[in-house]
N, CA and C of each residue as an Amber inpcrd file, in Angstrom:
protein
   339
  36.6470000  59.6520000 -45.0210000  35.3540000  59.1650000 -44.7520000
  34.7790000  58.2200000 -45.9970000  33.8670000  57.7320000 -45.4170000
  33.3740000  56.4730000 -46.3630000  32.0980000  56.8790000 -47.4320000
  32.0920000  56.0030000 -48.1440000  30.9590000  56.6470000 -49.2850000
  29.7410000  56.2060000 -48.7030000  28.9370000  56.5200000 -49.6000000
  27.5230000  56.3980000 -49.1320000  27.2640000  54.7630000 -49.2630000
  27.7520000  54.2020000 -50.5140000  27.4820000  52.8560000 -50.7790000
  28.6230000  51.8530000 -49.5640000  29.3100000  52.5210000 -49.2350000
  29.9690000  51.8500000 -48.1810000  29.3900000  51.6120000 -46.8650000
  28.8950000  52.5910000 -46.6850000  28.0080000  53.0600000 -45.2440000
  27.0730000  52.0520000 -45.4100000  26.0180000  52.1670000 -46.7510000
  25.1380000  51.3320000 -46.8720000  25.2030000  49.7820000 -46.6770000
  26.5070000  49.1680000 -47.1550000  26.8540000  48.1400000 -47.3510000
  26.9440000  47.4860000 -45.7550000  27.6910000  48.3480000 -45.1740000
  28.1850000  47.9060000 -43.5550000  26.5610000  48.0800000 -42.8620000
  25.7010000  48.9250000 -43.3870000  24.3840000  49.0240000 -42.2590000
  23.6360000  47.8140000 -42.8550000  23.7460000  47.2140000 -44.1520000
  23.2500000  45.7440000 -44.4160000  23.8130000  44.7850000 -43.7620000
  25.1670000  44.8190000 -43.5380000  25.8990000  43.5270000 -43.1820000
  25.6000000  43.6280000 -41.4250000  25.2560000  44.5950000 -40.8690000
  24.9440000  44.6830000 -39.7710000  23.2820000  43.9120000 -39.6150000
  22.3960000  44.4940000 -40.3580000  21.0410000  44.1990000 -40.2890000
  20.9490000  42.7260000 -40.6320000  21.7520000  42.3970000 -41.3550000
  22.0740000  40.6760000 -41.8500000  22.3270000  39.7290000 -40.5840000
  23.2830000  40.5840000 -40.2240000  23.8150000  39.6180000 -38.6890000
  22.6860000  39.6940000 -37.5680000  22.0450000  40.9750000 -37.2450000
  20.6280000  40.9320000 -36.4750000  19.7260000  39.9330000 -36.7800000
  19.5920000  39.7920000 -38.1470000  18.5500000  38.8750000 -38.7620000
  18.8080000  37.5750000 -38.5230000  20.3860000  37.1650000 -38.5230000
  20.4640000  35.9720000 -38.4530000  20.5030000  35.4770000 -36.6100000
  20.8090000  36.4370000 -35.8040000  20.7890000  36.5620000 -34.4900000
  19.3980000  36.2920000 -33.9710000  18.3830000  37.0780000 -34.3320000
  16.8830000  36.6040000 -34.2140000  16.3740000  35.3700000 -34.6030000
  16.9790000  34.9740000 -35.8310000  16.6610000  33.6030000 -36.3780000
  17.2770000  32.5700000 -35.3220000  18.4750000  32.8310000 -34.9040000
  19.0690000  31.7510000 -33.9270000  17.9830000  31.5890000 -32.4480000
  17.7960000  33.2810000 -32.2090000  17.0130000  33.0400000 -30.8900000
  15.8040000  32.5000000 -31.0530000  15.1790000  32.6960000 -31.9180000
  13.8630000  32.0700000 -32.6280000  14.0490000  30.2120000 -32.3180000
  15.1640000  29.8920000 -32.8560000  15.1340000  28.3090000 -33.1910000
  15.4870000  28.1000000 -31.7700000  16.4880000  28.5560000 -30.9670000
  16.5950000  28.2960000 -29.4110000  15.2380000  28.3680000 -28.5380000
  14.2960000  29.2210000 -28.9710000  12.8670000  29.4000000 -28.1470000
  12.2270000  28.2050000 -28.4070000  12.1710000  27.9120000 -29.6100000
  11.3920000  26.5460000 -30.2060000  11.8470000  25.1180000 -29.5740000
  13.4060000  25.2910000 -29.4610000  13.9350000  23.7580000 -28.8980000
  13.6830000  23.9290000 -27.2760000  13.8850000  25.2750000 -26.7790000
  13.6030000  25.1920000 -25.3450000  11.7700000  24.6630000 -25.1250000
  10.9430000  25.1250000 -25.8870000   9.6620000  24.8350000 -25.8680000
   9.3580000  23.4240000 -25.6780000  10.2200000  22.6500000 -26.9960000
  10.0380000  21.4470000 -27.1300000  10.4650000  20.2590000 -25.7960000
  11.5240000  20.9360000 -25.3180000  12.3440000  20.6250000 -23.9870000
  11.1450000  20.7800000 -23.0310000  10.3590000  21.8930000 -22.8270000
   9.5360000  21.9730000 -21.9300000   8.1580000  21.0660000 -21.9160000
   7.9750000  20.8770000 -23.3540000   6.6660000  20.0460000 -23.5920000
   7.1280000  18.8200000 -23.1510000   8.4910000  18.3890000 -23.4010000
   8.6810000  16.9300000 -23.1040000   8.9350000  16.6880000 -21.6890000
   9.1220000  17.6370000 -20.9960000   9.4230000  17.6380000 -19.4940000
   7.9870000  17.6630000 -18.6860000   6.9260000  18.3070000 -19.4000000
   5.8170000  18.3100000 -18.8870000   4.9400000  17.2610000 -19.1000000
   5.0610000  16.7070000 -20.2010000   4.5050000  15.3320000 -20.6460000
   5.1210000  14.1430000 -19.7170000   6.3030000  14.2740000 -19.2750000
   6.7060000  13.2050000 -18.2240000   6.2390000  13.4690000 -17.3190000
   6.0280000  14.7770000 -16.3600000   5.4980000  15.2570000 -15.3350000
   3.9740000  14.5390000 -15.2260000   3.4560000  14.7040000 -16.2980000
   1.9490000  14.4220000 -16.2940000   1.4730000  12.7940000 -16.3400000
   2.8000000  12.1270000 -16.9930000   2.9130000  10.4300000 -16.8440000
   2.9740000  10.1620000 -15.3610000   3.7520000  11.0550000 -14.6380000
   4.2290000  10.5500000 -13.2680000   3.1390000  10.9010000 -12.4760000
   2.4890000  11.8840000 -12.4510000   1.2410000  12.4310000 -11.8380000
   0.1370000  11.3200000 -12.2010000   0.0060000  10.9100000 -13.4180000
  -1.2760000  10.2100000 -13.7220000  -0.6390000   8.7450000 -12.8430000
   0.3580000   8.3770000 -13.0930000   0.9310000   7.1550000 -11.8160000
   0.3360000   7.2290000 -10.4260000   1.0050000   8.3910000 -10.0200000
   0.9020000   8.7280000  -8.6010000  -0.6050000   8.8980000  -8.2630000
  -1.6540000   9.4050000  -9.2050000  -3.1590000   9.3900000  -9.1300000
  -3.5820000   7.8230000  -9.1460000  -3.2760000   6.7910000 -10.2610000
  -3.7350000   5.8100000 -10.2570000  -3.6920000   4.7070000  -8.9350000
  -2.3430000   5.0130000  -8.3380000  -1.8790000   4.6430000  -7.1130000
  -2.9660000   5.1690000  -5.8180000  -2.9540000   6.4850000  -5.7070000
  -3.7480000   6.8860000  -4.8260000  -5.4530000   6.5560000  -4.7770000
  -5.6990000   6.4190000  -6.0580000  -7.0010000   6.0980000  -6.4890000
  -7.2910000   4.1900000  -5.8500000  -6.0540000   3.4710000  -6.2110000
  -6.3280000   1.9820000  -5.8010000  -6.4350000   2.3020000  -4.4090000
  -5.7240000   2.9950000  -3.5260000  -5.2120000   3.0380000  -2.0680000
  -6.7610000   3.6750000  -1.4300000  -7.3850000   4.3280000  -2.0960000
  -8.6830000   4.9080000  -1.7740000  -9.7550000   4.0170000  -1.6160000
  -9.5150000   3.2760000  -2.9540000 -10.6710000   1.9200000  -3.0390000
 -10.5400000   1.0460000  -2.0280000  -8.8530000   0.3990000  -1.8890000
  -8.9390000  -0.4210000  -0.8930000  -9.1100000  -0.3280000   0.8370000
  -9.1600000   0.9860000   0.9880000  -9.5680000   1.6210000   2.2950000
 -11.1430000   1.7450000   2.5530000 -11.7070000   2.1000000   1.2140000
 -13.0440000   2.2240000   1.2140000 -13.6160000   0.8250000   1.6030000
 -13.2070000   0.0450000   0.8130000 -13.8540000  -1.7520000   1.0280000
 -13.5450000  -2.2120000   2.4880000 -11.9630000  -1.8740000   2.9920000
 -11.6630000  -2.1860000   4.0810000 -12.8170000  -1.4730000   5.0840000
 -13.3590000  -0.3500000   5.0770000 -14.0360000   0.2450000   5.9070000
 -15.7490000  -0.0570000   5.5760000 -15.9260000  -0.2480000   4.6040000
 -17.3590000  -1.0620000   4.2450000 -17.0570000  -2.2990000   5.1310000
 -16.2010000  -3.1940000   4.7560000 -16.4200000  -4.7010000   5.7370000
 -16.0550000  -4.3620000   7.3000000 -15.5300000  -3.3130000   7.7370000
 -15.5320000  -3.0760000   9.0780000 -16.9320000  -2.5530000   9.8040000
 -17.5720000  -1.5580000   8.6210000 -18.9730000  -0.9750000   9.0940000
 -19.6170000  -1.9540000   9.2160000 -19.8530000  -2.9800000   8.2920000
 -20.8200000  -4.0350000   8.1730000 -20.6710000  -5.0560000   9.2670000
 -19.5460000  -5.3480000   9.7120000 -19.1890000  -6.0550000  11.0110000
 -19.7720000  -5.4660000  12.0400000 -19.4910000  -4.1290000  12.0650000
 -20.0560000  -3.2560000  13.3260000 -21.4340000  -3.1560000  13.3930000
 -22.0860000  -3.1090000  12.2630000 -23.7510000  -3.1110000  12.0990000
 -24.3540000  -4.7390000  12.5090000 -23.3930000  -5.6540000  12.1800000
 -24.0800000  -6.6610000  12.4870000 -24.0660000  -6.8820000  13.8460000
 -22.7550000  -6.5070000  14.5190000 -22.6050000  -6.5800000  16.1010000
 -23.6260000  -5.7420000  16.7390000 -24.3720000  -4.4640000  16.1880000
 -24.9790000  -3.8410000  16.7640000 -26.4160000  -4.2500000  16.8170000
 -26.5740000  -5.2050000  15.5110000 -28.1230000  -5.6070000  15.3730000
 -28.1010000  -6.6540000  16.7400000 -27.2670000  -7.4490000  16.7150000
 -27.1800000  -8.5970000  17.5660000 -27.3180000  -7.9040000  18.7930000
 -26.6580000  -7.3330000  18.9210000 -26.8960000  -6.3140000  20.5600000
 -28.3420000  -6.1970000  20.8240000 -28.8980000  -5.3200000  19.9190000
 -30.0800000  -4.8110000  19.9960000 -30.9930000  -5.7110000  20.0900000
 -30.9630000  -6.6010000  19.3700000 -31.9140000  -7.9860000  19.5420000
 -31.5960000  -8.8270000  20.8310000 -30.6150000  -8.8010000  21.4420000
 -30.5580000  -9.5390000  22.7680000 -31.2790000  -8.5840000  23.7240000
 -31.0560000  -7.2480000  23.6730000 -31.4320000  -6.4150000  24.7630000
 -32.8910000  -6.3460000  24.4800000 -33.6730000  -6.3910000  23.2170000
 -35.1320000  -6.4430000  23.2930000 -35.7060000  -7.7550000  24.0310000
 -34.9640000  -8.8380000  23.5300000 -35.5790000  -9.9130000  24.1660000
 -35.1940000 -10.2030000  25.6320000 -34.3970000  -9.4800000  26.1850000
 -34.0190000  -9.1670000  27.3590000 -35.3340000  -8.4290000  28.0900000
 -35.5180000  -7.5870000  27.6950000 -36.5720000  -6.5950000  28.1520000
 -37.9500000  -7.0080000  27.9720000 -38.1300000  -8.0310000  26.8440000
 -39.1370000  -8.6070000  26.8240000 -39.4490000  -9.8110000  28.2260000
 -38.3100000 -10.3400000  28.3940000 -38.2790000 -11.3350000  29.4320000
 -38.5010000 -10.7220000  30.7820000 -37.9320000  -9.6180000  31.0020000
 -38.1640000  -8.7980000  32.4900000 -39.5440000  -8.0510000  32.5760000
 -40.0450000  -7.8170000  31.4570000 -41.4980000  -7.3720000  31.0490000
 -42.5050000  -8.2330000  31.7200000 -42.2190000  -9.4710000  30.8420000
 -42.8500000 -10.7400000  31.2750000 -42.9810000 -10.9760000  32.7090000
 -41.8600000 -10.7690000  33.2850000 -41.8110000 -11.2710000  34.7370000
 -42.4300000 -10.2090000  35.4060000 -42.1790000  -8.9290000  35.4950000
 -42.8520000  -7.7420000  35.9550000 -44.2780000  -7.8650000  35.7790000
 -44.7130000  -7.9900000  34.6780000 -46.4360000  -8.2830000  34.8610000
 -47.0360000  -9.4120000  35.4870000 -46.2930000 -10.4790000  35.6570000
 -46.4450000 -11.8140000  36.3220000 -46.5590000 -11.1980000  37.7130000
 -45.4450000 -10.6790000  38.0410000 -45.1910000 -10.2700000  39.6080000
 -46.4110000  -9.1180000  40.0070000 -46.7230000  -8.6030000  39.1730000
 -47.9870000  -7.7320000  39.4520000 -49.3510000  -8.1740000  39.3020000
 -49.4610000  -9.2690000  38.7570000 -50.8090000  -9.9270000  38.2420000
 -51.0580000 -10.8890000  39.8470000 -49.6400000 -11.2240000  40.2600000
 -49.7150000 -12.1440000  41.2950000 -50.0420000 -11.1450000  42.4410000
 -49.5670000 -10.2690000  42.9030000 -49.5670000  -9.3210000  43.6460000
 -51.3530000  -9.1020000  43.8030000 -51.8970000  -8.7390000  42.6260000
 -53.2860000  -8.1540000  42.6020000 -54.1390000  -9.4470000  43.0300000
 -53.7560000 -10.6170000  42.4280000 -54.5520000 -11.7960000  43.1430000
 -54.3980000 -12.1720000  44.6070000 -53.3980000 -11.7990000  45.0040000
 -52.9970000 -11.7200000  46.6890000 -53.9560000 -10.9930000  47.5420000
 -53.8460000  -9.6420000  46.8750000 -54.7900000  -8.6220000  47.3230000
 -56.1730000  -8.8450000  47.2280000 -56.5810000  -9.2330000  46.4230000
 -57.9770000  -9.5150000  45.9320000 -58.4740000 -10.5040000  46.8660000
 -57.5590000 -11.6320000  46.9290000 -57.8770000 -13.0240000  47.8500000
 -58.0740000 -12.7390000  49.4200000 -57.1740000 -11.7270000  49.6010000
 -57.2170000 -11.4490000  50.9610000 -58.4300000 -10.6170000  51.4820000
 -58.4990000  -9.7460000  50.6180000 -59.6410000  -8.8510000  50.7380000
 -61.3390000  -9.5890000  50.7310000 -61.3220000 -10.5130000  49.6550000
 -62.5570000 -11.7160000  49.8820000 -62.4400000 -12.5280000  51.1950000
 -61.1540000 -12.9090000  51.6880000 -61.3150000 -13.6590000  52.4660000
 -61.2900000 -13.0500000  54.0130000 -61.6020000 -11.5680000  54.0940000
 -61.8940000 -11.0010000  55.2650000 -63.3680000 -10.6900000  55.5600000
 -63.8270000 -10.6410000  54.3290000 -65.7030000 -10.3350000  54.1810000
 -66.2790000 -11.3040000  54.9220000
């Protein structure tokens, strides 16, 4: 049977080994955290690049849409103005025909009496 001192020395050795193992595990975890941080930083940079491209494309599409909508608005305004002019001419003709008809009826009535 081992003496008390031998047993204590054995346990101290075991504790020392476990302590070193825990230190190695802690160092490995820190190293892993640094690697993750590096990967996440790289991923963030890639996402930022994609966002910048996406924002530029959205801006281009907005500008294109704005140009097209301005063109459509101009065409619409020209058509409305054309219709207003046409309606004005037709209204003038309609009033002229009605006045001519009224004058003819009044003339016929006066000629009868």
